[in-house]
C-alpha positions in Angstrom: 32.4 -40.8 10.1 31.8 -37.8 12.5 31.7 -34.2 11.3 35.2 -33.4 12.5 36.6 -36.6 10.9 35.0 -35.5 7.6 36.4 -32.1 8.0 39.9 -33.4 8.6 39.7 -35.8 5.7 38.4 -33.0 3.5 41.2 -30.7 4.4 44.0 -33.3 4.1 45.4 -32.0 0.8 45.4 -28.4 2.1 46.9 -29.4 5.4 49.6 -31.5 3.7 50.4 -28.6 1.4 50.9 -26.1 4.2 52.5 -28.4 6.8 54.9 -29.9 4.2 56.2 -26.5 3.2 56.4 -25.2 6.7 58.2 -28.4 7.9 60.7 -28.2 5.1 61.6 -24.7 6.2 62.1 -25.8 9.8 64.2 -28.8 8.7 66.6 -26.4 7.0 66.7 -23.4 9.3 67.4 -24.3 12.9 68.2 -20.7 14.0 65.3 -18.4 14.8 66.3 -15.4 12.7 65.1 -13.1 9.9 66.0 -15.7 7.2 63.6 -18.2 8.9 60.7 -15.7 8.8 61.4 -14.9 5.2 61.3 -18.6 4.2 58.2 -19.2 6.2 56.5 -16.3 4.4 57.5 -17.8 1.0 56.2 -21.2 2.2 52.8 -19.7 3.0 52.6 -17.9 -0.3 53.4 -21.1 -2.1 50.6 -22.8 -0.1 48.2 -20.4 -1.7 47.6 -18.1 1.2 48.4 -15.1 -1.0 51.1 -12.5 -0.7 49.2 -10.0 1.5 47.9 -12.6 3.9 51.3 -14.4 4.2 53.1 -11.1 4.9 50.6 -10.2 7.6 50.7 -13.6 9.3 54.5 -13.7 9.4 54.6 -10.1 10.7 52.4 -11.2 13.5 54.5 -14.3 14.1 57.7 -12.2 14.2 56.1 -9.9 16.7 55.0 -12.7 19.0 58.4 -14.5 18.8 60.2 -11.3 19.8 57.7 -10.4 22.5 57.8 -13.9 24.1 61.6 -14.4 23.5 61.1 -17.6 21.6 64.3 -19.2 20.5 63.2 -22.8 19.8 62.0 -23.8 16.3 59.3 -26.1 17.6 57.9 -23.2 19.7 57.9 -21.0 16.6 56.0 -23.7 14.7 53.4 -23.9 17.4 53.1 -20.1 17.5 52.6 -20.1 13.7 49.6 -22.5 14.1 48.2 -20.2 16.8 48.6 -17.1 14.5 46.7 -18.9 11.7 44.0 -20.1 14.1 43.6 -16.6 15.6 43.3 -15.1 12.1 40.4 -17.4 11.3 38.6 -16.6 14.5 38.8 -12.9 14.0 35.4 -12.7 12.1 32.1 -14.0 13.3 31.0 -16.8 10.9 27.6 -17.5 12.4 24.6 -17.3 10.1 22.2 -14.5 11.2 18.8 -16.0 10.6 16.8 -14.6 13.5 13.4 -14.0 11.8 10.8 -16.2 10.2 11.2 -15.9 7.3 14.8 -15.1 7.0 16.3 -14.6 3.5 19.5 -16.1 2.1 20.5 -14.7 -1.3 23.0 -16.9 -3.1 25.3 -15.7 -5.9 28.3 -17.1 -7.8 29.6 -17.8 -11.3 28.6 -20.9 -13.2 30.5 -24.0 -12.2 31.4 -23.2 -8.6 28.7 -25.5 -7.2 26.1 -22.8 -6.4 22.9 -24.8 -7.0 24.3 -27.9 -5.3 25.3 -25.8 -2.3 21.8 -24.4 -2.1 20.3 -27.9 -2.2 22.7 -29.0 0.6 21.9 -25.9 2.6 18.2 -26.6 2.3 18.8 -30.2 3.5 20.8 -28.9 6.4 18.1 -26.4 7.6 15.3 -28.9 7.0 17.2 -31.3 9.3 17.3 -28.5 11.9 13.5 -28.5 11.8 13.2 -25.4 9.7 10.5 -24.8 7.1 12.6 -24.1 4.0 11.5 -22.5 0.7 13.7 -22.2 -2.5 13.4 -19.6 -5.2 14.7 -20.5 -8.6 15.8 -16.9 -9.6 18.7 -18.0 -11.8 16.4 -18.0 -14.8 19.0 -17.5 -17.6 21.2 -20.5 -17.2 20.0 -23.6 -19.1 18.7 -26.3 -16.8 19.4 -24.2 -13.6 15.7 -24.3 -12.7 15.4 -28.0 -13.3 18.6 -28.7 -11.3 17.2 -26.7 -8.3 13.9 -28.5 -8.7 15.6 -31.8 -8.3 17.4 -30.6 -5.2 14.1 -29.3 -3.7 12.5 -32.7 -4.2 15.5 -34.4 -2.7 15.5 -32.2 0.3 11.8 -32.4 0.7 11.2 -28.6 0.5 9.0 -26.4 -1.7 10.3 -24.3 -4.6 9.0 -21.3 -6.4 9.9 -21.2 -10.1 8.9 -19.5 -13.4 9.8 -20.4 -16.9 13.4 -20.1 -18.2 14.1 -16.5 -19.2 11.6 -15.0 -16.7 12.4 -11.9 -14.7 14.4 -13.1 -11.7 12.9 -10.3 -9.5 9.4 -11.6 -10.3 10.4 -15.0 -9.1 11.7 -13.5 -5.8 8.5 -11.5 -5.5 6.4 -14.6 -5.7 8.8 -16.5 -3.3 8.6 -13.7 -0.7 4.8 -13.8 -0.7 4.8 -17.6 -0.6 7.3 -17.6 2.3 4.8 -15.4 4.3 1.8 -17.4 3.3 3.4 -20.8 4.0 5.1 -19.8 7.2 8.6 -20.5 5.9 11.5 -20.0 8.3 14.2 -19.7 5.6 13.8 -18.5 2.0 16.9 -19.4 -0.1 17.1 -17.6 -3.4 19.3 -18.8 -6.3 20.5 -16.0 -8.6 22.6 -15.6 -11.7 26.2 -14.6 -11.4 27.5 -13.1 -14.7 30.8 -11.4 -13.8 31.6 -10.6 -17.4 28.8 -7.9 -17.3 29.0 -6.3 -13.9 26.6 -3.5 -14.9 23.8 -6.0 -15.7 24.5 -8.1 -12.7 24.4 -5.1 -10.4 21.1 -3.9 -11.8 19.6 -7.4 -11.4 20.8 -7.8 -7.8 19.6 -4.3 -6.9 16.2 -5.1 -8.3 16.0 -8.3 -6.4 17.1 -6.6 -3.2 14.5 -3.9 -3.6 11.8 -6.6 -3.9 13.0 -8.4 -0.8 13.2 -5.1 1.2 9.7 -4.2 0.1 8.0 -7.5 0.7 10.0 -8.7 3.7 11.2 -5.5 5.3 11.8 -7.0 8.8 13.6 -10.2 7.6 17.1 -11.2 8.5 19.3 -11.2 5.4 22.4 -13.1 4.3 24.0 -12.5 0.9 26.3 -15.5 0.3 28.9 -15.8 -2.4 29.8 -19.3 -3.5 33.4 -19.8 -4.5 35.3 -22.9 -5.8 38.3 -23.6 -3.6 40.1 -25.4 -6.4 40.6 -22.1 -8.2 42.8 -20.8 -5.4 43.6 -17.1 -5.5 41.2 -16.6 -8.4 38.4 -17.2 -5.9 39.8 -14.4 -3.8 39.7 -12.2 -6.8 36.0 -13.2 -7.4 35.3 -12.2 -3.8 36.7 -8.8 -4.4 34.8 -8.3 -7.7 31.4 -9.5 -6.3 31.9 -7.3 -3.2 31.9 -4.3 -5.6 28.4 -5.2 -6.9 26.7 -6.6 -3.8 26.9 -6.5 0.0 28.4 -9.9 0.6 27.8 -11.1 4.2 29.4 -14.5 3.9 31.2 -17.1 1.7 30.3 -20.7 0.8 33.6 -22.4 -0.1 33.1 -25.5 -2.1 35.3 -28.5 -3.2 37.8 -28.1 -0.4 38.3 -31.9 -0.4 39.6 -31.8 -4.0 42.3 -29.2 -3.6 45.5 -28.2 -1.8 44.4 -24.6 -2.0 42.1 -24.4 1.0 44.5 -21.8 2.5 42.4 -19.3 0.7 40.0 -19.5 3.6 42.6 -17.6 5.6 43.2 -15.2 2.7 39.6 -14.3 2.4 39.2 -13.8 6.1 42.3 -11.6 6.3 42.1 -9.6 3.1 38.3 -9.3 2.4 37.1 -9.4 6.0 34.2 -11.6 4.8 33.3 -14.5 7.0 33.2 -18.0 5.6 29.8 -19.4 6.6 29.8 -22.9 4.9 32.5 -25.2 3.5 32.1 -28.2 1.2 34.3 -31.1 2.1 32.8 -33.9 0.0 30.2 -35.0 -2.5 27.6 -36.2 0.1 24.5 -34.3 0.9 25.7 -33.7 4.4 29.2 -32.7 3.4 28.4 -29.0 3.3 29.4 -28.0 6.9 28.8 -24.9 8.9 32.2 -23.3 9.2 33.8 -23.4 12.6 37.2 -21.6 12.7 38.6 -23.5 15.6 37.7 -26.9 14.2 39.0 -25.8 10.8 42.4 -24.8 12.3 42.7 -28.1 14.2 41.8 -30.1 11.1 44.2 -28.2 9.0 47.0 -29.2 11.3 45.7 -32.7 11.8 44.9 -32.2 15.5 42.1 -33.6 17.6 
């Protein structure tokens, strides 16, 4: 199965949820009027795009319909697809890893698939011919270090680790120096994500960031937040909260294949202005895909 076919299969539940609700509206309302727009807005909200995003999208749709004097329902539906696709393409989702080494700092609460995503990311960059190094700086969660160690072995990359309970910044310090010494292209750092205590989390992330800035001052940086798509609008709330304690440059959205709530990709892009960098559309090691807005929009609406 090709990458696009995997993407389309992974987004089937989300695509069905959106298209079913939208199609139901068009099957009832044949006249292009305000009532149609109000019901389309409600359909998008029910498809987990969120209130703010749904209102903005329908406002844009309303504007385009009036500007282009569209009176046919099928044309309105096509225009809605275009509005959603354009919303996804507004933000540059390309990873900025221009230096060797570049640093990717990964955060996220327990259970979202953070460590697994790091392992798959390492596999992806290794397949691109990159020399990848992992840093096991989530030192407080039981078995987090062991789990990342297994992924490092599976991906065929090196890992820097300390004992459980060690200072995360000390792990990152050693990893930065190892990255320089071993000629690593990409250093991916796992970190803890304890939202219930934002003050401690902020202090820990600030300390880690200081270490990276001191040891690798010229390195390209990405701070990625891992979110579980199955949690819907709660994931959007997490993006807001983590943005308050760290400069988030991108989102890794996992478990899209297991949910009808993938519309939060649009919600995150519109409301948080944070680009989605990777999406998880399956359990396989190669099912973490680099996010491409145009392909996502086509797959969402089951188009080639």
